[in-house]
N, C-alpha and C positions, 0 to 999 in steps of 0.2 A: 634508478627511478624505473619500476616495471610496469609499466603500460600506465604508464601515469600515476603511478602509485609511491607514497615519498615514501622511500625507505629511512630503515630506524637507524642511527648510530648509535645507543644504548647500550640493545642487546646484540649481543652472536647471531643468536638462532630468539625468533618472535616468535609465541606459542602462535600458531594456527599455519605458518611459513613450511610450505615442507614441500621433501624430494615427491611428486610426480613421472618424473623418467630417468630412470639408471643413469641413461648415457649422458647426461649429468649432474655430477653428482656433486650437494653443496659442500663447500667450502669445510667442514666438522665432520664430514665422510667419507673419509679420504679413502673406503672399502667400503663397493655397496653392493659388491654383487653378491651377498649373500640374502641382498633386499628381496622381501617377499615380492610377486610380482600374478599378472592375471591382463593376460594380453596384453603385453607388455606394458601395463600401467603400476605401476608401484603403490602394494597395496598401504593407506593410513586408515588405520590403525594397522601396526603393524598385528597377525595375528601372530598366539602362542601355539604348540604344536599337537596341543591338547582336539583329542575330535572331540570335548564337550567345549568347547571355545566357542562360543554363539556366528562367531568371526566363518568357521571352518564349518561350519552347517551350507546342508545343499538350498540349493536356488530353491529349489521345488519348494521345499520346509522352511526360507526364508517369506519368499512370496504369498501361501499360506498363512501364512502369520496379519502383516499384513491385510493384506487384501482383507482375509478375515476382522483384522483390527476395524481398517478403514469401513468396511459398510457399518459393523457394529455402530462406529462412529457419527455413520451418515447419521446411522437413523436418530441416535439419540440429537443429537443438534437438531430434529429437525422437530420433538418435543415437542420444543420452547414458546413459538412460532407457530406451529402445529393445528392449537386453537385460534390463531386469527379469526378467521372465516367466520366462527359460530362465536361473538362475543354480544354482538345486541345478541341471539336467541342463550347464552346461558347470562348475558341481565337483566332479560325479562323471567327464565327460567327461576331464582333464585331472586327474585327481586331487588337488589340490589344498582350499585349508577353502574356506565362502564367504564368510569374512573377510576374506578375500585376494582373490575371485574379484571381488567386491565394493568393492572400494575399487581395485583395477587396474584393472576393465573398467567402471566408472563412479566409481568417485569420486576419483579421478587423472585421469578425462577430465574433469569440469567443472570441478575446480583450474586445469587448464593451457589448456582456454579461455577462463579468467577470466585467466589469465598471460599468452597468449598477444594477450593481445587490445591488453596495450602497442606490443608488436611496430608491431601488425597496425594498431591508430590512426594512427604516427606516421608511416607509408611512405605510408597515405590523405594525412594532409594533406600531404606535403614533395612527393610524385611524387602521389597521384592517390587514387579511391577507386576506376578499374575495373581499373587492374594487379591489384591485393588481392583484387578484386568472384571475377576470371579464377582466377586463381595459383589460390589458395584452392578456386574448387568444382572444376578437376581434380583438384587433389591429396582430396579428400576420395572422389573417385570411382575416382580410379586406390589414396583406403584398406581402405574399400572391395572392394575387387574383391579385393584383399592379404586380410581378412581374410578371407574366401569361402575362400580354398586353405589358410589358413594349418593348420599341422600339431602345433602345438605354443603351452601359453600363451605359455611366453615370447613368440611371435610377437602372438600376439593382444597380446597386451600392449606388449610398441611401434609396433603398427600405432595402440592408442586411442592414444599419446600423441599420436605424429605426424595421429594426426584432431582430438581436443582442440585440438588448435592451429592446422588450421585452420579448425576451426567460430568459432575467432575472429571475426573479418570479421562473422558476421555475429548477431553477440552486439547492436556496437554500433553500424558502420556503414549499418545502414541507416536505421536514428533518424534520426541527424543528415545522410545523404541529401535526409532530409525538407527540415531547413531551406534542403538544397539547391537548393530546384527550385519547393519552393509558399509561394505567403504566412501571413504567421501567420494569419490567419483561415477557411484553410487545411488547416492541418495537425491540427486533432486528428481530422480524417475519415478522415483520410491517416496515420496512425499506428493508427487502430483496424486498418487493411486488417494490419499488422502481428502490431499485437493476437494479431487471432484469427487468425495463423499462429500467432503463437507456444501461444495455446495448443493449440488444437490438436495442436502437432507433441509438447506434451511429455504430453495425455491421449492424444490417440488416438491415436500411435505406439505406447503398449505391447499399447493390444489390437489391434489386426492384430498385429504382431509377437509376440502370443502365440499369438495360428490359428501365423504361420509355422511356429514355433517348433513346436507341435503336432506337424504336418501334414507336413511338412518337413522338420524339424531345425533347431539352434541356430544351425549357419551360412548356414543359408539368407538368415537375416535379412539379410546381409549383402547375401544375393546378388541379392535382390528392391529394396535401398536402389540396389544399379548398375544399377539397369533404369532406375531416376528420375531420377538425375543424370546421366545417356545421354542423357535427354532436357535438366533446366535446363543439365549446360555449355554446349552449344551458346547454350540461350534465354540466359540470363547474359551469352554474348560477344558476337550480334545483337542486342538488346534493349536492353544498356542499359549507355549510352554515357558519358563522363566528366562530372561530373557536377559540378564546380568549373569554374569559368567561368574559361577560357584565353587567355586578349588577346592582340592584336597584339602586336610586337616594334615599337617608336616613336620617331624619334629624337624631341628634344627641344630643339635649340638654336636651331627660327626662330621656334617659340610658346613660348609659358608650357605647363605639362605638366598644367594640366585642360585649357586649352581645341584640344590637339591629342585625347587624349584624349575629346572632342566628339567629336570633328570624326571620328574614327575609326572611334566604335561605328558614327554613323549610315553610313559609306565600307565598314561592314566587310565583305564579301559572307558571301554561307551559306555557313556550313561541312560539305561534303558528306561520305553518308552513311560514304562508300569511306573517309576522313581518320576518320568515329567509330568506324570499326573499329578505331584503332591500339589498340593497349594499352600502350605509355608513349610517353608526349608531353611525358620529363623533367622535366627538377622546376619545381612552379609555386611554389615557399615556397621562399624564404629559411633558416627557421625552422633548425637543428640538429634534424638526424634522434632525435640521443639526446640532448637536452634535451625533444623530443617524448615521450621515452618516459619520460623522468618524475614530468614535468606530472603527472598524470593523479596522484599521489600529495596534490602539491602543495593542489587544486584539494577535497582534502575541510576546506581550510580557511575554502572559499566555503561561508554557509549555503543556497543554497536545493539544492546538489548533495551538503551533506550530510542534510538533507530528504529531495529526492528516493530517497539511496539505503539511509537506512531502511524509505523507502515501501513501494518498489518490493520491496525486497530482504526483508522480512517476511512482501509480501503473495505471492508469488512461492513460497516454502519452505513456508509454509507450504498451501500449492496445488498439490508437490511431494511433502509430506505428509500430504496428504488421497490422494493418487490412489491404486485398487488397482483395476486389472483392467479388467472390468465394470460397476466402479461410473465408471468416466470417460467411460460415455457420458453420462449428463445431465450431468455437472458439462460438458462438451465441449459442449449442447447448449444450456444454456442462458450457454457462453460468446460461441460465435457471435452468441446473440442478445444477451446484456448488453453486451458491445463497444463495435459496430458505434453499439450508442445512444449511448453515454459520448462516440462518438468526436464521431457526432454533436451531440450535451448543450453537447463545449465546447466546439464551430465558434457555433454558435449563443450560448449563457448572455457569450462574453465579447464578442459584439459588443452585447447587447441592456447588455449594462452600461458599455458606453463610451457607447451614443447617450444612455444616463443622465446619464451622465458626462462632458458636453459635448464626447462626442465620445473622448474618452483615451481606450487602456485599456490597464491597468494586470495583468503574469502574473498579479499574485497571481487576477485574477479565474479563472482557468487550476483551483482549486484550490475552489473550490463544489466539483468534483465527489467530494471526497476526503466530503461527507455521507450521501450514500448507499452509497462505498464503504462510511465504518465503522457504518452501522446495520448494514447486508448482514452483511460481516466477523465484529460482532461475535456476535448471533444465531443467526446458523449457524455460530460457533465451539462455542457454551455449548448451545444446544439437541443440536446433535451429536454432543457428548458424553453430556448428562444421558438424550436417542434411547435412549443403546445402553449407558448405566447400567440403564438400566429395564429392556431390553429391548422397546423398542415397534416396534413392523412398519418392516417397512426403509422403504414410503416412507416416515417421517420422520423415517430419520438420511441418507438420498437428495434429503431434500427444503433438510436445513440447511447439507448438502455443496453445494449447488446453488447456498443463499443467498451463500456463500465465493466461489464460480465466478463468481461473479457483481458478489461486492466486487471481483474481481484486475483484469475492464474497464476499470474506473473509477480504479481507485488507481493503475495503468501510465500508462493515457493521462491524470491527473492530474497525474502527476511529470516527465510526457518532455515533455510540452506547454510543462509552468516553466519546466523547465532552457534549452530552446532559444529559451526567447524570454527568457527569465536571460540567456544564456550562448551566444549563436549561433555566435561565432568559436572557441569553446573546445569546438562543440559534441561534438566526437571524443572528447576527451581525456575530458568527463567521463562519458558516457557507460563508459569504460571503467571508471571509479569506481568508477561506480555499480553495471553486469556484476559487476567483481573485488569484490565485497564481501559484492552476491548471492552469485557457488560459494563464496566462504565462508562464510553463512551457510549453503545446502544443504550444503555439504561436514558442515558442525556437527554440523544436524541433522538426519544419516543416522547420525550416531555415537550419538546418544542416547535420540533420541526413540523406536523401539524396544524398546529397554529400560526406560526411566521407562514406558509404556505398558503392559509384562504388568508392573513394577511397582505400578506405581501405579495403573491403570487408568483406561480412559474420561475417569470425572468429571474428577476432580484433571487428566489434565493437558489437552484444551481444553479447559475454566474456563480453569487456565491461559492459557494457548497463548490463545484471549484477552482477560484481562488484557493479557497483551503486547501483541497486534497493537491494545486501544487506547488505552496506554499510544502507544507510536508513533502510532495514528494522529491522536491529539489535536495533536500537534508542530503539525498544522494550522494550529490554533485563534494563534497568538501567529507559525510562520510571514504569517500571513496575515497579520495588523497590523500587523506589523514589514519583514514585506519588501520594502519601496521605501528606509525605511532598511536597512536588511541593501545591496541593491544600493548605495544610498548610497556604504555601507559598501570596500563592495566598489572602485568605481569610484574613491574617491579616496581609496584606500591602494595609496603603490609599491613595497611589500612583493609586494601579493597581485597585481600588478598585471605585480611580474615572475615569477611565479612561470610 
């Protein structure tokens, strides 16, 4: 038993369990002196010798890629809720009910983003992420132009449908890109960059949009967004190459496959920047496209994916429920502080626990981040409900709201890094499953929470939400203890491996 994690007796090496310190060799790895390391940490996964292997790219190049994608992801995430401050105005402009405006301009957007991830993740797996990112950002630019010039509600609703579908890649593929280019011990901090941008999009987008709508009108929000995407589209094209390792074609008639592959990696010339600008690189996988489309649904059978689905879906849904106008600003400030801290702690704690576990790393080490996430969120929900019910000074509701905002950074970092480390090959599809159900949770919450709040009051509503969220968070305990056995079960199951 390592740090309370039950050992598995079925497999010699359980997927996800890996050596992070070569001073303590794995039983099956008698000679580990050849393992590549970085600042004393074993690189997981081990990179090839090719200069074109994304794991071998410079730190500057990797950080530019993830920062560009994260920024684009944050702006894209803001597209959904940014028109919330103008729903009443839109209802009057187009002479339709407020429920219709909310459903067709926000609800459908969220659902179609979640649905679109099934197809965009499949395309990314078969043909690569670069064409998906480039096409997505171009469509987002064009749809915002469309939105700015929309003359009626039908046109605007159709635009939001297309925009929702085009937003899908930024919901799922950025996180799996992290596993394409960064090693296990670096992923927490890099996912934190993405988390900061997502939080900023959800919380800050509404505040900025509110001022734009008040000063320039409802459709002006799309006009301002056009300007932003005119910058982001070229940035994606010039700064984000394909992150899947595209190997050279090779013949194996003279030598065995492993030897010639190793030889080609050494002799492979560095791919010129001009060739990296190619949007389409052909098929990078022999997997069936339609099999990849439906693959995310069966992945709900994977315990790690189930856990992350409920945790991320719960925390993000209630963050959206909490988001109200200018109160987003303190939430954003706390989120901007807490999320990078969560990413830093995620990597530091993992390395600390591995060093004291004979150098062996377990993905369950990431779940320790759920301790502060659970404390902050539970205190935040119950405290917010009680402070509002008892008409406490504004500072107290804002304080408790901010506690929950802080918890989101810890929970999202824990859930995403755990899935990536447990199922790196299925990361694209796993995040489709997680984000799809998050979209469903958020959509359902938008249908009943406001009415529930009106009927029952803040004390009952937020105490109930706190209890629900606590129950979800406590799933961490069995997941942590039995996680290694669950990973072994998935690896040994012929049925699950065929999914």
